[in-house]
N, C-alpha and C positions, 0 to 999 in steps of 0.2 A: 289380184293380190294373192300372194303366197301366205298360207296360214300354218303356224306351228311347224316350222321347218327345222332341219338340222343346223347345227352351227356352221358346218362347211357350206351348206346351201346359202345361208345368210351371208357368209364371207364372200362367196363367189358372186352373188347378186350385186352387192355393193361395189365390189372391185370392177365388175363389168360395166358399171355406169360412172366410173371415176377416172379422170385424167389428171396427170401432174400439172401443177401450176407452172407459170412461165419461169424463164431463167433470167438472171442478171449477172453483171460482173462486179466482183468485190475485190478490194485489196487483199493481198495474201495474208497480211496480219489480221484480217477480219474473217478469214475463211475457215478457221477451226470449227468443227462440228457441223458445217454446212454440207449439203448434198450435191455432189458433182453433177453438173449439167451435161458434161461430155467427157470422153476419155482423155486422160492426160498422157501424151506420148512424148518420149524424150527426143529432143533434137540435138543432144550432145551425149558423150560418154560421161559417166561418173565412176571413178575419177576421169578427168579428161586426158590424162597422160599416165604412162607406166611410172610407178614410183617405188621408193624404198620403204619397207615397213620398219626398218631399223636404222640406228646410227651405225655406220660401218664403212665398207669400201665396195665400190662397183668396179667390175673388170670383165674381161672375156673369160668365160668358163673354160674354153679350150686351153688357156694358159695354166690351168690348175689340174690338168688331168693326172699328173704324176705327183701332186702335192701330198705330203703326209707329215706326221709329227717328226719323223726321222729325216725327212727330205723336203723341207718347206720350199715354196716358190716365192722368190723375191720380185716384187713389182714396183715400178717407179710411180710415186704419187705426183700427178701432174696438175691437180686442181682440187679445191674444196667447194662443195655445193651445199649450202644450207637450204632449208625449206623456204619456198617462195622465190627461188632463183633457179635458172637453168644453166647447165654446164656450157662453157664457151669453147671447150676443146673436145675433139673426138678421141676416144680411147683406141689406141693401137696395140699391137703385140707388146706384151711386157709392161703395160701401163695400168694404173688404177686411179680412181677418183675417190677422195674422201667424201662421203655423202651422209647427210643427216636425214632423220625420219621425215617422210613426206616429200622429199626432194625428187625431181624427175630423174629417171635413169638416163645417164649420158649416152650420146650416140656411140655405138660400137660396143657398149657393155651389154651383157646378157645374164649377169649373176651378181649377187650381193652377199657379203658375209658380215657378221657382227663384229664390232670392235673387239669384244672380249675373246673372240676366237682368233685374233691376229696379234702380231707384235710390230710396232712401228717406231721409227726414229724421226718421223716428220717428213723425211725425203723418200724413204722406201718402206714398204710394208711386207711382212712375211705372212703367207697364207699356208695353213697347215692341213687343210682338207681339200679333197677333190670336189669340185662343184659341177652341177649339171646346168645346162642352159635353161634360164627361167627361174632358177633357184632364188628364193627370197625376193621375188619381184611381184609387186601388186600390179596386174595388168590394167591398161586403160579399159574402162567399161566393166570392171569386176562387179561393181554394185549395180549399175544400170547401163545398158548398151543403147546406142543410137537406135531410134524407132521402136524401142520397147515401151509397152504401156505400163506406167507405174501406178496408175489408179484408174478404175473404170467408172463410167457414168453410173450414177445411182448409188455410189458408196459414200460413206461418211468420211469427211476429211479429218484425218487423225494427225497428231503431232509428227510422226515419221513422214507422212505424206507432205506436210508443210515443209519439213526439212528437205525432202527430195526436190520439191518444186523450187525452193529457194536455191538449191545447188544448181538447178537448171536455169536460173535467172528468170523464173516466172513471177511476175509482179501482180498480175490480175488473173482472177479465176472465175470461170463461168459456173455458177451454182443456181439451184432452184431457189426461187423466192420462198420466204417462210410463209406457209399457209396460214391464213387467218381463220380462227375457229370461233364462231359465235356461240355463246353459252346462255341458255335460257332456263330459268327455274320456274316451274309452275306449282301452284298450291296456295290456297287461302291461308294456310297455317304458317307460311314462311315470313320470317323477319329478316331484315338486313343485319349484318353482324354489328352494325353500329347502334342497333335499337335494343332497348331493355326487354327482357322476357315478360310476357303477359300470359294469362291463362289460355291454354290450348295452342300456344304458338311455339315455334322452334326457330332457331337461327339457320340461315341457309349455308350449310357446309358443302353441299354438292358443287356449287358453282366454283368455290375457291379450290376444292380438291381437284376438279377437272381442269381448272386454269393452270394449276401447278403441274399436273400431269402433262398438259399440252406444252408448257414451257420446257419441261424436262425433255420432251421429244424434239424441241427446236421450233415448235409452232408458236404463233402469236394468238393468245386467247383474247376474245372480246366479250367481256361479261356484260350482257344486255339487261340483266336485272331480273327481278321477280315479277310474275304475272299471275293474276287470280284465275280461278278455274272457270273461265268463260271462253267459249269457242272463238268468238270474234276477236277478243283481245289476244288470245294465244296465236291466232292466225296472223294478226297484225305484227306481233313480235317476231314470228317466223319469217315473214316477208322482210321485215327490217333487218333481221340477221342475214338473210340471203343477199340483201343489198350491200351489207357492210363486210361480209366475210365470204370465205371460199366454201364453207360448209357450216351447218348448224347442229349443235347437240342440245337436246332438251332433257330435263329430268322431271319425273312426276307426271301423273295424269295419263298414263298409257295402259292402264289395266282395264277392268270392266265395271268399275263403280260408277255411281251416278255423277261423280265429279271428275271422272277420267275423260277429259275432252280433247286430248291431243290428237287422237285419230280423226275426229271430226274437224279439228282445227287445221290439220294437214290438208284435208280435202278442201276446206274453205280457202286455204292459201293458194290453191290451184296446183298442188303437188300430186304426183303419182305415187301411191303407196306400193312399195316393192314387197314388203313382208310385214307381218304382225305375229309376234310370238316366236321364240326359239325354244326348241325342245331341250332345255338344260335348266339346271338350278345352280346358283341363284340367277335371277335376271331374266326369266322367261318372258315377262310382258314387255318386250322391246319391239320397236317399230323402225323401219327405214323407209324413206321416201325420196323422190328426186323432183326438182323443178329447175328448168332451164340449165340442165347439166350440173346442178349443185345438189349435194346430198344433205338430207336431214336424218339424223340418228336420234331417236327418242328412247330414253332409258328410264328405268324404274326410278321412283323417288326415294327408295330405300338406299342409303349411301353405299353399303357394301355390294348390293346387287348391281347398282349403277356402275360402280368402279370395276367389277369383274367383267361386265359386258364391254365396258370401255377397253379393258385389257385385251379381250378376245376379238372384238369387232372394231371398236373405235380406233385403236392403235394402228391396225393394218390399213384402215381407210386413210388416216392422217399420213401414214408413211407413203402410201400410194400418191396422195396429193403432193407430198413433199419431194417426190421423185426417187424414193428409195427403190433399188432394184430387188432387194429381198425384204418382204413385208411381214412374213409369218414368223411366229415365235419358234425358236429351236426347241425340239422335243427330245426327251431322254427318259430312260426307264429309271424309276426310283422305287425305293422300298418304304412302305408305311412304317414309321417309327413307333407309333402308339396306336392302340385300338381306336377305331371310329365306330361308335355304337349305333348310329342311325342307319336305317335301310335307305336305299336310293332307287326308288322305282323309276325316277327320271335321271338321265345322265347328269352327274354332279361334278362341280369343280371345287376342290378344297383349297383355301388360302393357306400357304405354308412357307417354310423356310428350308432351303436346301442345305443338308448337313452331310459332310463327307467323313466317313469313319473307316479307316483301314482300306482306303481306295474304293469304298462302296458308297453309292449315292442314296441318301435317305431323305424323306420329306417329313418334317415335323410340323403338324398343324399349329396355327397361331390363334390362341384365344377361342372365343365362341365363333361359330360359323353361321350365325343368323344373318338375315338379309340386311339388317340395320347396323351391324357391328362394324363400323368403319375402322375401329382400332385394330381389327384383325389384319388390316393391310399394312400396318407399320412393320417394317422388316420383311414383308412378304416379297419373295423373289421367285416364287414358283407357284403355279396352279396345278394341282394333281387331279387327274380325271378318274372318276369312278364310273364304270360302265352302267348304263341303265339296267334295272332289274337286279341290282346287287343288294344283298342283305348287309347286316353289320359286318365290318371288316376287322380282322385281327392284325396286330402288328406283324410285319413280315410280308404282307401282301405286296405284290408288284403292281405298280400303277404307271401310267404315262404322265410325265411332268412337262408342263409348258414353261420354259424359262422366261422370266420377265426382265431380262437385261441383255 
């Protein structure tokens, strides 16, 4: 077992023992937000034919070489082609086709000019400018060419990707199944949210916050309930979670107190412990284990500490399970907007909000930064890293920010 390791070591340990869930096919109209199970390669051009971007006239560019305001070229209009139809006639020397926006370029034509730049009596049209071959023509495949990849395996299906797939006639999409995440809350002090408070008790907020975070990520949370601080019962819940879900997250009971039994429960469940404790604040007393290829992530019972480790470790694990190709948070340099008065002997992550001022990225801390202050995560879209061994920080200090979106 690895003890008191770095965040990066913890991330790599769990990623090395995790494989994506299986794939399935879904209808295109149910594919939004799902993770692609294979590359999507175009079997057609988009657009499928060269077309006009304007209402105007299509003709041979060579016929307009001498055209000018003083010396317009007169062409015979042989046909009109609205969008949704194709020309029936081929354009020859001295001829033009009246064409509407989106209509296919007629055979023989290689240029288009706008209505407002011409003069027409319905039978003939006068062209006042010299045009080049290809002018004002949207070529076939301008958006997507045959055999081009429009979306790669492991990416999130967005509205534009849905649009491109529909343009290609794709009705079924191979995506990864939504991973099921078993959530267990440990602690004799916990009550269900439906129960009235009594002395020494608190309602279980962790399970519902984690379930919401999992849903936000596209996973399916399975709240397994509260369990008291007894090794055998926690082990039983863990095994139940592994049977019903693709991974298990627990909160509470992972520190060193007399009632912190999760470490022993993991062993009693027959799982291999990968690490215990991460050298960061908040959330250091975290544990990861594996059994039969399924991961168990045990988090602190303190709500904010649990959610920070979920952001830094849990999310990348769920993303790997869900088939994402990119699982890590994007990082960026940010400037501390206000003083942070505490020393940080251990590597610390501040909950904050990204603020842009005059093109400069700042981080503004949100509320109290205590382990139990869940409210500090409302509006939190960035975690700012303070290096280990730092003293109190003044506004203006540069930090590394982990973007949470």
